[in-house]
Each structure stands twice: as structure tokens, then as C-alpha cells.
C-alpha positions as CSV (number, residue, x, y, z in Angstrom):
1,M,79.2,113.4,125.2
2,D,82.3,115.6,124.9
3,F,84.2,115.2,121.6
4,S,86.6,118.0,122.3
5,L,90.3,117.1,122.3
6,P,92.7,117.7,125.3
7,P,94.8,120.8,124.6
8,D,98.0,118.7,124.2
9,L,96.4,116.4,121.7
10,D,94.9,119.3,119.7
11,Q,98.3,121.0,119.6
12,L,99.8,117.7,118.2
13,R,97.0,117.5,115.6
14,L,97.8,121.1,114.5
15,R,101.5,120.3,114.3
16,I,100.7,117.4,112.0
17,R,98.4,119.5,109.9
18,A,101.1,122.2,109.5
19,F,103.7,119.6,108.5
20,V,101.3,118.2,105.9
21,D,100.6,121.6,104.5
22,E,104.2,122.7,104.4
23,H,105.9,119.5,103.2
24,C,103.6,116.7,102.0
25,I,101.0,118.5,99.9
26,P,103.6,120.6,98.0
27,A,105.5,117.4,97.2
28,E,102.5,116.0,95.4
29,D,102.8,118.7,92.7
30,D,106.2,117.5,91.3
31,P,105.8,114.6,88.8
32,K,109.4,113.6,89.6
33,N,108.3,112.6,93.1
34,Y,106.2,109.7,91.9
35,D,107.3,106.1,91.3
36,A,106.1,103.9,88.5
37,H,103.1,102.8,90.6
38,E,101.9,106.3,91.3
39,N,103.1,106.5,94.9
40,I,105.9,108.7,96.3
41,A,109.3,107.7,95.0
42,E,112.0,106.5,97.5
43,A,114.2,109.5,97.5
44,P,111.6,112.2,98.2
45,L,110.0,109.7,100.7
46,Q,113.2,109.4,102.7
47,A,113.5,113.2,102.7
48,L,110.0,113.6,104.1
49,R,110.5,110.8,106.6
50,A,113.7,112.5,108.0
51,K,111.8,115.7,108.5
52,A,108.9,113.9,110.2
53,R,111.3,112.1,112.6
54,A,113.1,115.4,113.3
55,A,109.7,117.0,114.1
56,G,108.9,114.2,116.6
57,I,105.8,113.0,114.7
58,W,106.7,109.4,113.7
59,A,105.0,106.0,114.0
60,M,102.1,107.4,116.0
61,Q,100.5,103.9,116.4
62,T,103.5,102.3,118.1
63,S,104.5,102.3,121.8
64,K,107.1,104.7,123.0
65,E,109.1,101.7,124.2
66,Q,109.4,100.5,120.6
67,G,110.3,103.9,119.1
68,G,106.8,105.3,118.3
69,M,104.6,108.0,119.8
70,G,102.3,105.6,121.8
71,L,99.1,107.3,120.9
72,G,95.7,105.8,121.9
73,R,93.1,105.1,119.3
74,V,91.2,108.3,119.9
75,A,94.4,110.4,119.5
76,M,95.2,108.4,116.4
77,A,91.8,109.2,114.9
78,A,92.5,112.9,115.2
79,C,96.1,112.8,114.0
80,Y,95.6,110.2,111.2
81,E,92.8,112.3,109.7
82,E,95.2,115.2,109.5
83,M,98.2,113.3,108.1
84,A,96.0,111.6,105.4
85,R,95.0,115.0,103.9
86,S,98.0,114.3,101.7
87,I,98.3,111.2,99.5
88,F,102.0,111.2,100.6
89,G,101.1,111.7,104.3
90,P,100.6,108.3,105.9
91,V,103.8,106.7,104.5
92,S,105.8,109.8,105.4
93,F,104.9,109.4,109.1
94,N,105.4,105.6,109.0
95,S,101.7,105.2,109.6
96,A,100.6,103.7,106.3
97,A,99.0,100.3,105.7
98,P,100.0,97.5,105.9
99,D,102.9,98.5,108.2
100,D,100.9,100.3,110.8
101,G,98.6,97.3,111.4
102,N,101.5,94.9,111.5
103,M,103.3,97.2,114.0
104,M,100.3,97.4,116.2
105,L,99.9,93.6,116.1
106,L,103.5,92.8,116.9
107,D,103.6,95.5,119.6
108,T,100.6,93.8,121.3
109,V,101.4,90.1,121.1
110,A,105.0,89.5,120.1
111,T,107.6,88.3,122.6
112,P,110.4,90.7,123.6
113,A,112.8,88.8,121.4
114,Q,110.4,88.9,118.5
115,K,109.8,92.6,118.9
116,E,113.5,93.3,118.7
117,R,113.9,91.1,115.7
118,W,110.8,91.7,113.7
119,L,109.1,94.9,115.0
120,R,111.8,97.4,115.7
121,P,113.2,97.6,112.2
122,I,109.7,98.4,110.8
123,V,109.2,101.1,113.4
124,D,112.6,102.5,112.6
125,G,111.7,102.7,108.9
126,K,114.5,100.3,107.9
127,V,112.2,97.7,106.4
128,R,108.6,97.3,105.2
129,S,106.3,94.4,106.1
130,A,103.3,92.5,104.8
131,F,100.4,90.4,106.3
132,V,100.0,87.2,104.3
133,M,96.5,85.8,104.6
134,T,94.2,86.1,101.5
135,E,94.2,83.2,99.0
136,P,92.8,82.4,95.6
137,M,89.6,80.5,95.3
138,P,88.6,78.2,97.0
139,G,90.9,79.5,99.8
140,S,90.4,82.1,102.5
141,G,89.3,85.6,101.8
142,S,86.9,87.3,104.3
143,D,86.5,83.8,105.8
144,P,89.8,82.7,107.4
145,S,88.4,79.3,108.2
146,A,88.6,78.4,104.4
147,M,92.4,78.7,104.5
148,L,94.3,76.1,102.4
149,T,97.9,77.1,102.9
150,G,99.3,74.6,105.4
151,A,102.2,74.4,107.8
152,T,103.4,71.0,109.0
153,K,105.7,70.7,112.0
154,R,108.9,68.7,111.8
155,G,110.9,68.9,115.0
156,D,111.3,72.6,115.8
157,T,110.6,73.7,112.2
158,W,107.4,74.3,110.3
159,L,107.2,73.5,106.5
160,V,104.8,75.8,104.6
161,K,103.1,75.0,101.3
162,G,100.4,76.9,99.5
163,R,99.5,80.0,97.6
164,K,98.4,83.5,98.6
165,W,97.3,86.6,96.6
166,F,96.5,90.3,96.9
167,I,99.2,90.5,99.6
168,T,99.6,94.2,100.0
169,G,103.2,95.4,100.1
170,A,104.8,92.0,99.4
171,D,107.1,93.2,96.6
172,G,108.8,95.7,98.9
173,A,108.6,93.9,102.2
174,E,111.3,92.2,104.2
175,H,109.3,91.1,107.2
176,F,106.2,89.0,106.7
177,I,103.4,87.8,109.0
178,L,102.0,84.6,107.6
179,M,98.7,82.8,108.4
180,A,98.7,79.1,107.7
181,R,96.6,76.0,108.6
182,T,98.1,73.8,111.2
183,S,95.1,71.5,112.0
184,D,91.6,70.8,111.0
185,D,90.1,72.3,114.2
186,K,87.5,74.9,113.2
187,R,88.5,77.4,115.9
188,R,92.1,76.5,116.5
189,G,93.2,75.4,113.1
190,L,95.3,78.4,112.1
191,T,98.7,79.6,113.3
192,A,100.6,82.8,112.6
193,F,104.3,82.8,111.7
194,L,107.1,85.4,111.0
195,F,109.5,85.0,108.1
196,H,112.1,87.1,106.3
197,R,112.2,87.9,102.6
198,D,115.6,86.2,102.1
199,Q,114.4,82.8,103.3
200,P,114.2,80.1,100.6
201,G,111.1,78.1,99.8
202,W,108.8,80.9,98.6
203,K,108.5,83.4,95.7
204,I,106.5,86.3,94.4
205,V,104.7,84.9,91.4
206,R,103.6,88.3,90.1
207,R,102.6,91.9,91.2
208,I,98.9,91.9,90.3
209,P,97.9,95.0,88.2
210,I,95.2,97.0,89.7
211,M,93.1,100.0,88.6
212,G,94.3,102.4,91.3
213,P,97.5,103.8,92.6
214,E,99.4,101.2,94.8
215,E,100.9,101.1,98.2
216,H,104.6,100.5,98.1
217,G,105.2,96.9,97.2
218,G,101.9,96.5,95.4
219,H,99.5,93.6,95.7
220,C,101.2,90.3,95.0
221,E,100.5,86.6,94.3
222,V,102.8,84.5,96.4
223,D,103.7,80.8,96.2
224,F,105.1,78.7,99.1
225,D,106.8,75.5,98.2
226,G,108.7,74.3,101.3
227,L,109.4,77.5,103.3
228,E,110.9,76.5,106.6
229,I,110.1,78.6,109.7
230,R,111.6,77.8,113.1
231,D,109.1,77.5,115.9
232,E,110.7,80.4,117.7
233,N,109.2,82.6,114.9
234,R,105.7,81.4,115.6
235,L,103.5,84.4,116.7
236,M,101.4,83.5,119.8
237,G,100.5,79.9,120.4
238,E,99.9,77.1,118.0
239,G,96.2,77.4,117.0
240,D,96.0,81.0,117.9
241,G,95.9,82.2,114.3
242,L,92.2,83.2,114.3
243,K,92.9,85.3,117.4
244,V,95.8,86.9,115.7
245,T,93.6,87.9,112.7
246,Q,91.1,89.5,115.1
247,I,93.7,91.4,117.0
248,R,95.3,92.6,113.7
249,L,92.3,93.3,111.5
250,G,89.9,95.1,113.8
251,P,92.1,98.1,114.7
252,A,93.6,98.2,111.3
253,R,90.1,98.6,109.7
254,L,89.7,101.6,111.9
255,T,93.0,103.2,110.9
256,H,91.8,102.8,107.3
257,C,88.7,104.8,108.2
258,M,90.9,107.5,109.9
259,R,93.0,107.9,106.8
260,W,90.0,107.8,104.4
261,L,88.3,110.6,106.3
262,G,91.4,112.7,105.8
263,M,91.4,112.0,102.1
264,A,87.7,112.8,101.8
265,K,88.2,116.1,103.6
266,R,91.1,116.9,101.2
267,A,88.9,116.2,98.2
268,L,86.5,118.9,99.4
269,E,89.4,121.2,100.1
270,I,90.5,120.8,96.4
271,A,87.0,121.5,95.1
272,T,86.0,124.4,97.3
273,P,88.1,127.2,95.8
274,Y,86.9,126.2,92.4
275,V,83.2,126.4,93.3
276,R,83.7,129.7,95.1
277,E,85.3,131.3,92.0
278,R,83.8,129.6,88.9
279,V,81.0,131.7,87.5
280,S,78.1,130.0,85.7
281,F,74.9,131.6,84.6
282,G,75.7,134.8,86.4
283,H,76.5,133.3,89.8
284,T,79.4,131.4,91.3
285,L,78.9,127.6,91.6
286,A,78.8,128.0,95.4
287,Q,75.7,130.2,95.1
288,H,73.7,127.6,93.2
289,E,71.3,125.6,95.4
290,G,72.1,122.3,93.7
291,V,75.8,122.7,94.4
292,Q,75.1,123.6,98.0
293,W,73.0,120.4,98.3
294,M,76.0,118.4,97.0
295,L,78.4,120.0,99.4
296,G,76.1,119.7,102.3
297,E,75.6,116.0,101.8
298,A,79.3,115.4,101.6
299,V,80.0,117.4,104.7
300,M,77.3,115.5,106.6
301,Q,78.5,112.1,105.5
302,I,82.1,112.9,106.5
303,E,80.9,114.0,110.0
304,I,78.9,110.9,110.4
305,G,82.0,108.9,109.5
306,R,84.1,110.8,112.1
307,L,81.6,110.1,114.9
308,L,81.4,106.4,114.0
309,T,85.2,106.2,113.9
310,M,85.6,108.1,117.2
311,R,83.0,105.9,118.9
312,A,84.8,102.7,117.9
313,A,88.2,104.2,118.8
314,R,87.0,105.1,122.3
315,K,85.8,101.6,122.8
316,L,89.1,100.2,121.7
317,D,90.9,102.5,124.2
318,Q,88.6,101.2,126.9
319,G,89.7,97.6,126.1
320,E,86.6,96.5,124.4
321,I,86.3,94.7,121.0
322,P,83.6,96.8,119.3
323,R,82.8,94.5,116.4
324,A,79.6,96.2,115.4
325,E,81.0,99.7,115.7
326,L,84.1,98.7,113.7
327,S,81.9,97.3,110.9
328,M,79.6,100.3,110.9
329,A,82.6,102.7,110.6
330,K,84.2,100.6,107.9
331,V,81.1,100.4,105.7
332,H,80.1,104.0,106.1
333,V,83.5,105.6,105.7
334,A,84.4,103.4,102.7
335,D,81.2,104.6,101.0
336,T,81.7,108.2,102.0
337,L,85.2,108.3,100.6
338,H,84.1,107.2,97.2
339,R,81.0,109.5,97.1
340,V,82.8,112.6,98.4
341,V,85.7,112.2,95.8
342,D,83.1,111.6,93.1
343,T,81.2,114.8,94.3
344,A,84.4,116.8,94.2
345,I,85.1,115.7,90.6
346,Q,81.6,116.5,89.6
347,L,81.8,120.0,91.0
348,M,85.0,120.7,89.2
349,G,83.9,119.2,85.9
350,A,86.6,118.5,83.4
351,K,89.3,119.9,85.6
352,G,88.3,117.4,88.3
353,Y,88.5,114.6,85.8
354,S,91.9,115.7,84.6
355,R,95.2,115.1,86.3
356,D,95.5,118.8,87.1
357,T,94.3,117.9,90.6
358,R,94.8,114.8,92.8
359,L,91.1,113.9,92.5
360,E,91.4,111.3,89.8
361,W,94.2,109.6,91.8
362,M,91.9,109.6,94.9
363,Y,88.9,108.3,92.8
364,R,90.8,105.3,91.6
365,Y,92.3,104.7,95.0
366,A,88.9,105.0,96.7
367,R,87.2,102.1,94.9
368,Q,89.2,99.6,96.9
369,A,87.9,100.9,100.2
370,R,84.7,98.8,99.9
371,L,86.8,95.7,99.4
372,V,89.9,95.8,101.6
373,D,89.8,94.3,105.1
374,G,86.5,92.8,104.5
375,A,84.0,93.7,101.8
376,S,81.1,95.9,102.8
377,E,78.6,93.1,102.4
378,V,80.6,91.0,104.9
379,H,80.4,93.7,107.5
380,K,76.7,94.2,106.9
381,M,76.3,90.4,107.6
382,V,78.2,90.9,110.9
383,L,75.8,93.7,111.8
384,A,72.7,91.7,110.8
385,Q,73.9,88.7,112.8
386,Q,74.5,90.8,115.9
387,Y,71.0,92.4,115.5
388,L,69.3,89.1,115.2
389,K,71.1,88.0,118.3
390,Q,70.6,91.1,120.4
391,G,67.5,92.7,119.0
392,G,66.7,96.1,120.5
393,E,69.5,95.7,123.0
394,M,71.9,96.5,120.2
395,W,71.0,100.2,120.7
396,K,71.5,100.4,124.4
397,W,73.4,103.4,125.7
398,G,76.9,102.9,127.1
């Protein structure tokens, strides 16, 4: 198996790396560049976005026809990893969650009219978006079939009632993709819809406080009490909602992995100069065998994550739906991010725990990785079910 990148793709990767080193990482050092929720503030963000667009490295995940770069999943894996070495990187390139997953979904399944109305403004960076699915108990979480929010059709309009929560980006979004129940059919009971922030019949109840830094727009609880959506703003067919979630969430899980690997690598980049220079008991930390074991383990786990991510990316590029590979990558990389950042903090001691570095930011951010887009335990259930079904055939080559 050849994991080398084509020369043109490797040059693109290096361009993105250089941009991150020159523009994004230095911006992290100025406290004025952060908003109240510990993400990049709007003014410095728009400045970085203008530079990224001028450099021709914008919306990597979206087709060229819609204003993006049209990269395949393997190319995205290489480039996302580089951009996410900065905590400001993904949003500066317009390749941050949840927008990138929403753009990929709309680019794949929306009608031409829907793409012009709902997708293009997101690609152009004029609006942000949110994917509205998760509900409070006893509604849907990792199991979409438990969805309680309902949409009832009246003529050519759907009337939506229900409640959602932990909707990432909702407080800053203008375009929303909503999942709602339209029948009691177990497989075809859900339908996807598009609506705008200014439409009446819904409200943000609260922006839910979380332990870590937030994406723009936070994680919100949302109430629907008579939101009206015209049928022309239904995404795919009536009853195709489960298919929409599968198309949306699988590739988006992998882009999380791509970004998390970049963040894990950056954590080691932050710690490495310290362990090379800090002298303890007559030797630098890097000369101590115990430190070498910690670094070696971190390096190995990152590389395993990269291989799992690339394998799943390649299968997506080939038109497959690699459920097992996606779940393996999601579980492993989520664990790796948390462990590697923890290792970097441990190696730097009090300095790593302080806010003199970005590590404490990363540590709080990393804890969500084992929860978002399906808890690790759910993905392990998927893997167990596939193994019980396939047995030894699960490990066939090709």
C-alpha cells in the first residue's frame, strides 16, 4: 500500500501548513483575538478568512462548482490535519464543524435551487449553519429512531413542534437543517427540512454552558412551536431523513478525526521544545527513558489514527460506505486526542497546566471528542454487531 501523496497534493498541504504557521498560530497569542466563548473573535476571523481566500485555500470540502476546492476525502485528510494544527485554523479556512458537514451534505443531495438558496451563502462565508437533530430525553440522541419532534403536513407547508438541544452553532447560524418525524414508519419515519433563522415559530431557549471552548454559536437548546416550512424546502424525499443523517454524519465524523489529529500533533509540537531544554537531575527531560516512553506512545497512537482515517477516507472516495472503518477511526482518534494532550500537559508540568500554552484549551476541548457524533460506546456496538454478523470475514483484505 502506497500512502505517499501526489506532488500537487503535497504542495497544497505544505501551502496550508505555511499559512497556519504564518497567520493562524501567531494569532492565538493575542488575548484580544478571543471572544467571550474562547474562540476567535469576529474581526480577526474575517481578516484571516480574507487571507485564506486570497491564497486560494478556502472551503476544501465543497465542490468547485459551489465555490470550494473540490478535494476528495484522502486529500482532505492530509490538508485538514495541517489546518487544524491551529485552534483558529478550521474556521479560518471555512472548514470547521458543523458548517463543513452541512456543506458536504447539501452539495451531495440538495436540488440546484436549494444549493443556490441554502448552500452557496455558507460556502461564501456569509452565513453559518446548524444541524438540528439531538433531543432531550426521551428523544433522539445516537438513536435517530427515538425522535419526538414532529412535522405535520398541511397543504404545501409543514408545521413543526418539538424540542432539540446541544445544537452546535445554533446561536450564530442563519441556515438550519432540521430532522423531524413525519410518520411512525421505523425506517422512513424521518424527514429533513431547511429553514432560516428569521422564520417565526421557533426560538433558542438557552445557550448551554459547557466545560470547554465553544464553536461559534455554542451548543443550544431550541424549541419549535409552530414553525412553518414550505415543502420546497424539504431536503430529499419525505421519509428520507434517516438516509440524510447517514450521508451527513459518516463523512463528518471523519473530518472530526482529521482535525483532531492535527490538534494532537500540535500538542506534541508545543511540548517538544520544553522537554528538549528542561534539565532535571542532570539531564534534559528528553533524555529520560520514561519521557521517551510517553512520547513514543503518543507518536504511535497518532500514526495509528492517521492510518485508520486514511483507510476510511479512501473507501469514501471509492464510493463505499465504510461504517466499520468510520467507527474505528472515530473511537481511536477521539481517545488519542485526549491522551496526547494529557501527555503534553504532563510533560510540561505546571507550565502545561497554565494558560501560557494552548494545551489547557485543547484539553478541555478534547473531552467532547468521545461524545460528539456518536459516543465511543455506540461505535463499539456498531463494530461488535458487524463482527457478530461477519465473523472472520470482517478482516478480509480489499
